[in-house]
C-alpha positions as CSV (number, residue, x, y, z in Angstrom):
1,Q,13.0,-1.0,-14.6
2,V,11.8,-0.1,-11.1
3,Q,13.0,2.4,-8.6
4,L,12.8,1.7,-4.9
5,V,12.7,4.1,-1.9
6,E,12.8,2.8,1.7
7,S,11.5,4.6,4.7
8,G,10.6,3.9,8.3
9,G,14.0,3.4,9.9
10,G,15.1,5.0,13.1
11,L,16.2,4.5,16.7
12,V,14.4,2.0,18.9
13,Q,15.1,0.3,22.2
14,A,15.7,-3.4,22.4
15,G,12.3,-5.3,22.5
16,G,10.6,-2.6,20.4
17,S,9.1,-2.6,17.0
18,L,9.5,-0.7,13.7
19,R,7.8,-1.0,10.3
20,L,9.8,-0.4,7.2
21,S,8.2,0.6,3.9
22,C,9.6,0.4,0.4
23,A,7.7,2.3,-2.3
24,A,8.3,1.3,-5.9
25,S,7.8,3.3,-9.1
26,G,6.2,2.0,-12.2
27,R,3.0,0.1,-13.0
28,T,4.4,-3.4,-13.0
29,F,5.1,-3.8,-9.3
30,S,3.2,-7.0,-9.1
31,R,5.6,-8.6,-11.6
32,Y,8.5,-8.4,-9.1
33,T,9.5,-10.6,-6.3
34,M,10.5,-8.3,-3.4
35,A,12.9,-8.7,-0.6
36,W,14.7,-7.1,2.3
37,F,18.4,-7.3,3.0
38,R,20.5,-5.6,5.6
39,Q,24.1,-4.7,6.2
40,A,25.7,-4.0,9.5
41,P,28.9,-2.0,9.9
42,G,31.9,-4.1,8.9
43,K,29.7,-7.0,7.7
44,E,28.5,-8.2,4.4
45,R,25.0,-7.6,3.2
46,E,22.7,-10.4,4.2
47,F,19.2,-11.6,3.2
48,V,16.4,-10.9,5.6
49,A,13.0,-11.8,4.0
50,A,11.3,-12.1,0.6
51,V,7.7,-12.1,-0.6
52,S,6.2,-13.5,-3.8
53,R,4.6,-11.4,-6.5
54,S,1.1,-12.1,-5.2
55,G,2.1,-11.7,-1.5
56,N,0.9,-15.2,-0.7
57,S,4.3,-16.7,0.0
58,Q,7.1,-15.5,2.2
59,Y,10.6,-16.7,2.9
60,Y,12.7,-15.7,5.9
61,A,16.3,-15.9,7.2
62,D,16.4,-18.1,10.2
63,F,17.5,-15.3,12.5
64,V,14.3,-13.3,11.9
65,K,11.7,-16.1,11.9
66,G,8.9,-15.4,14.4
67,R,10.0,-11.7,14.8
68,F,9.8,-10.1,11.4
69,T,7.0,-10.2,8.8
70,V,7.2,-9.2,5.2
71,S,4.1,-8.2,3.2
72,R,3.1,-6.2,0.2
73,D,0.3,-4.1,-1.1
74,N,0.3,-4.3,-4.9
75,A,-2.4,-1.6,-5.1
76,K,0.0,0.8,-3.4
77,N,3.2,-0.4,-5.0
78,T,4.7,-1.0,-1.5
79,V,6.4,-3.7,0.4
80,Y,6.7,-3.7,4.2
81,L,8.9,-5.3,6.8
82,Q,7.3,-5.4,10.3
83,M,10.0,-5.9,12.8
84,N,9.1,-6.9,16.4
85,S,11.2,-7.9,19.4
86,L,14.2,-6.0,18.0
87,K,17.7,-6.8,19.3
88,P,20.8,-4.7,19.2
89,E,22.2,-7.1,16.6
90,D,19.5,-6.1,14.2
91,T,21.2,-2.7,13.9
92,A,22.0,-2.3,10.2
93,V,21.1,-0.4,7.0
94,Y,18.0,-2.2,5.6
95,Y,17.7,-2.4,1.8
96,C,14.7,-3.2,-0.3
97,A,15.3,-5.2,-3.5
98,A,13.3,-6.4,-6.5
99,K,13.7,-9.0,-9.2
100,Q,11.5,-10.6,-11.9
101,S,12.6,-14.2,-11.0
102,T,10.1,-16.0,-8.8
103,W,12.6,-17.9,-6.7
104,L,12.3,-16.8,-3.1
105,D,15.3,-18.7,-1.8
106,R,17.8,-17.3,-4.2
107,Y,19.4,-14.0,-3.3
108,E,20.3,-12.4,-6.7
109,Y,18.3,-9.3,-7.1
110,D,18.3,-6.7,-9.9
111,Y,17.1,-3.5,-8.4
112,W,18.0,-1.9,-5.0
113,G,16.9,1.0,-2.9
114,Q,19.3,3.4,-1.1
115,G,18.6,1.9,2.3
116,T,17.2,3.1,5.6
117,Q,19.1,3.0,8.9
118,V,17.7,0.9,11.8
119,T,19.5,1.3,15.2
120,V,18.5,-0.8,18.2
121,S,19.8,0.4,21.5
122,S,20.3,-2.0,24.5
């Protein structure tokens, strides 16, 4: 089992940047595919990005391609989401998630963090 804690959210102006972090407990972090999801008020949770166990492969939702970058540091048990060129529609609670499956383009995950709020003002 793995426990996930997100950080790095906050208030930023449109066009700005934020970097989210997700720290994982345990010694088997490198065995998990990691992902970021988000949920805006009144909307369903949606997939944002995923990174493979090694960090060598990434998969993104179309609406963040070219703006967001997902990465991980297995030595630090941490996954990151660098968000650039933020838009007001990126406002949401962002969640970190983990699974042992290696499929990047399937969105069923086993473990979830509590989320961190990102607010983008216009």
